[in-house]
C-alpha beads as a LAMMPS data file, in Angstrom:
LAMMPS data file: protein, C-alpha beads

87 atoms
86 bonds

1 atom types
1 bond types

-500.0 500.0 xlo xhi
-500.0 500.0 ylo yhi
-500.0 500.0 zlo zhi

Masses

1 110.0

Atoms # bond

1 1 1 240.487 361.938 -81.110
2 1 1 237.854 359.227 -80.980
3 1 1 236.237 358.395 -77.653
4 1 1 234.069 355.289 -77.511
5 1 1 231.829 354.681 -74.515
6 1 1 230.640 351.134 -73.981
7 1 1 226.847 350.926 -74.008
8 1 1 226.673 347.148 -73.724
9 1 1 224.389 345.612 -71.120
10 1 1 226.926 345.513 -68.271
11 1 1 228.134 349.097 -68.784
12 1 1 224.573 350.278 -69.361
13 1 1 223.651 348.985 -65.924
14 1 1 226.699 350.723 -64.457
15 1 1 225.713 354.138 -65.810
16 1 1 227.039 354.458 -69.346
17 1 1 224.214 356.852 -70.267
18 1 1 225.396 359.290 -67.583
19 1 1 229.010 358.947 -68.770
20 1 1 227.884 359.755 -72.327
21 1 1 226.118 362.872 -71.009
22 1 1 229.219 363.951 -69.079
23 1 1 231.404 363.545 -72.169
24 1 1 228.946 365.514 -74.311
25 1 1 228.877 368.358 -71.794
26 1 1 232.671 368.410 -71.315
27 1 1 233.335 368.415 -75.058
28 1 1 230.875 371.266 -75.549
29 1 1 232.165 373.317 -72.595
30 1 1 235.754 372.981 -73.804
31 1 1 234.780 373.761 -77.415
32 1 1 236.290 370.491 -78.647
33 1 1 233.557 369.523 -81.108
34 1 1 236.071 369.649 -83.982
35 1 1 238.732 367.623 -82.167
36 1 1 236.683 364.851 -80.521
37 1 1 234.291 362.304 -81.945
38 1 1 232.081 360.570 -79.385
39 1 1 230.743 357.130 -80.244
40 1 1 228.988 354.275 -78.533
41 1 1 230.478 350.812 -78.611
42 1 1 229.634 347.367 -77.377
43 1 1 231.707 345.241 -75.052
44 1 1 235.440 345.832 -75.241
45 1 1 236.039 342.761 -73.082
46 1 1 237.310 344.762 -70.113
47 1 1 234.267 344.621 -67.862
48 1 1 234.927 345.780 -64.342
49 1 1 232.876 345.445 -61.186
50 1 1 232.634 349.204 -61.039
51 1 1 232.076 351.729 -63.780
52 1 1 232.044 351.922 -67.533
53 1 1 234.649 350.968 -70.143
54 1 1 235.869 353.826 -72.339
55 1 1 238.289 353.759 -75.262
56 1 1 240.287 356.903 -76.048
57 1 1 241.734 356.427 -79.516
58 1 1 243.141 352.900 -79.094
59 1 1 243.645 352.895 -75.317
60 1 1 241.031 351.085 -73.204
61 1 1 240.108 352.249 -69.706
62 1 1 237.812 350.237 -67.437
63 1 1 235.928 351.409 -64.371
64 1 1 234.999 355.000 -65.235
65 1 1 232.374 356.371 -62.867
66 1 1 230.645 359.721 -62.593
67 1 1 232.852 360.554 -59.598
68 1 1 236.057 359.707 -61.491
69 1 1 235.003 361.506 -64.666
70 1 1 236.471 365.006 -64.003
71 1 1 239.979 363.670 -63.313
72 1 1 239.724 361.207 -66.209
73 1 1 238.696 363.907 -68.690
74 1 1 241.420 366.252 -67.480
75 1 1 244.186 363.654 -67.641
76 1 1 243.259 361.278 -70.452
77 1 1 241.492 363.654 -72.820
78 1 1 242.684 367.209 -72.226
79 1 1 246.157 365.997 -71.240
80 1 1 246.492 363.997 -74.435
81 1 1 245.221 366.858 -76.590
82 1 1 247.676 369.263 -74.905
83 1 1 250.585 366.863 -75.415
84 1 1 249.653 366.632 -79.099
85 1 1 249.465 370.431 -79.351
86 1 1 245.781 370.371 -80.262
87 1 1 244.382 372.071 -77.153

Bonds

1 1 1 2
2 1 2 3
3 1 3 4
4 1 4 5
5 1 5 6
6 1 6 7
7 1 7 8
8 1 8 9
9 1 9 10
10 1 10 11
11 1 11 12
12 1 12 13
13 1 13 14
14 1 14 15
15 1 15 16
16 1 16 17
17 1 17 18
18 1 18 19
19 1 19 20
20 1 20 21
21 1 21 22
22 1 22 23
23 1 23 24
24 1 24 25
25 1 25 26
26 1 26 27
27 1 27 28
28 1 28 29
29 1 29 30
30 1 30 31
31 1 31 32
32 1 32 33
33 1 33 34
34 1 34 35
35 1 35 36
36 1 36 37
37 1 37 38
38 1 38 39
39 1 39 40
40 1 40 41
41 1 41 42
42 1 42 43
43 1 43 44
44 1 44 45
45 1 45 46
46 1 46 47
47 1 47 48
48 1 48 49
49 1 49 50
50 1 50 51
51 1 51 52
52 1 52 53
53 1 53 54
54 1 54 55
55 1 55 56
56 1 56 57
57 1 57 58
58 1 58 59
59 1 59 60
60 1 60 61
61 1 61 62
62 1 62 63
63 1 63 64
64 1 64 65
65 1 65 66
66 1 66 67
67 1 67 68
68 1 68 69
69 1 69 70
70 1 70 71
71 1 71 72
72 1 72 73
73 1 73 74
74 1 74 75
75 1 75 76
76 1 76 77
77 1 77 78
78 1 78 79
79 1 79 80
80 1 80 81
81 1 81 82
82 1 82 83
83 1 83 84
84 1 84 85
85 1 85 86
86 1 86 87
């Protein structure tokens, strides 16, 4: 699985650095280093008034905030890995 976090100017101002840190911690805590590649990206063209744009494989999600992160990681990352039989 490839997760790209937008680090463009708009997302940077909305906290992309913190989202990167949360992903790094969650991947480490769940021992998913071999299953997930984290990468930075520039604008995906889905800017939102709130939050950061994240791409999980080829699916784009706009508006990720620190508060929404736990549910997002559980559903969109762990849920997808479980459905694929990886986790």
